[in-house]
C-alpha positions in Angstrom: 9.3 -6.3 -26.9 7.7 -3.1 -28.1 6.4 0.0 -26.4 2.9 -1.5 -25.8 4.4 -4.5 -24.0 6.5 -2.2 -21.8 3.5 0.0 -21.0 1.4 -3.0 -20.1 4.0 -4.2 -17.7 4.5 -0.7 -16.3 0.7 -0.3 -15.8 0.5 -3.7 -14.0 3.5 -2.7 -11.8 1.9 0.6 -10.8 -1.4 -1.1 -10.2 0.3 -3.7 -8.0 2.0 -1.0 -6.0 -1.3 0.8 -5.4 -3.1 -2.3 -4.4 -0.3 -3.6 -2.2 0.2 -0.3 -0.3 -3.5 0.5 0.0 -4.3 -1.2 3.3 -1.3 0.4 5.1 -2.0 3.9 3.7 -5.7 3.6 4.5 -4.9 2.6 8.1 -2.5 5.5 8.5 -5.0 7.9 7.0 -7.9 6.8 9.2 -5.8 6.9 12.4 -4.5 10.3 11.4 -8.0 11.7 10.9 -9.2 10.3 14.2 -6.2 11.7 16.1 -6.7 15.1 14.4 -10.3 15.1 15.4 -9.4 14.3 19.0 -6.7 17.0 19.0 -9.2 19.5 17.6 -11.8 18.7 20.2 -9.4 18.8 23.2 -7.2 21.6 21.8 -4.1 19.6 22.5 -1.8 20.5 19.7 1.1 18.1 20.3 2.8 17.3 17.0 4.3 14.0 18.2 1.0 12.6 19.4 0.1 11.1 16.0 3.3 9.1 15.4 2.9 6.2 17.8 -0.8 5.3 17.0 0.0 5.6 13.3 3.0 3.4 13.5 1.2 0.8 15.6 -1.8 0.8 13.2 0.3 0.5 10.1 2.4 -2.4 11.6 -0.7 -4.3 12.6 -2.3 -3.7 9.2 0.8 -4.9 7.5 0.8 -8.0 9.6 -2.8 -8.7 8.9 -2.7 -7.9 5.2 0.6 -9.6 4.4 -1.0 -12.7 2.7 -3.0 -10.4 0.5 0.0 -8.2 -0.4 2.1 -11.3 -1.1 -0.6 -12.7 -3.4 -0.7 -9.5 -5.3 3.0 -9.4 -5.8 3.0 -13.1 -6.7 0.4 -12.4 -9.4 2.5 -9.6 -10.9 5.6 -11.8 -10.8 3.8 -14.6 -12.6 2.5 -12.1 -15.2 6.1 -10.9 -15.9 7.6 -14.3 -16.0 4.8 -15.6 -18.3 5.4 -12.7 -20.6 9.2 -13.4 -20.6 8.5 -17.1 -21.2 6.2 -16.5 -24.2 8.7 -14.0 -25.7 6.3 -11.1 -25.2 
């Protein structure tokens, strides 16, 4: 294994992390913006108001997107094991 192989695997790992975490991060970001707009419109500046909706949205998103995330991790695992099997 040389540096190019290690960089290829590292790039695939980082890309897998970005793709797998994308739905949960997007849901948290969208809910955060919506709650921030509601707080700005009503002038209710309670800091703890955003936590429960964000947690619920992220948990629901993780539950819904679990097959997609699992498939992405499975693809990465197959890539790594095939590289190991072929001797890089």
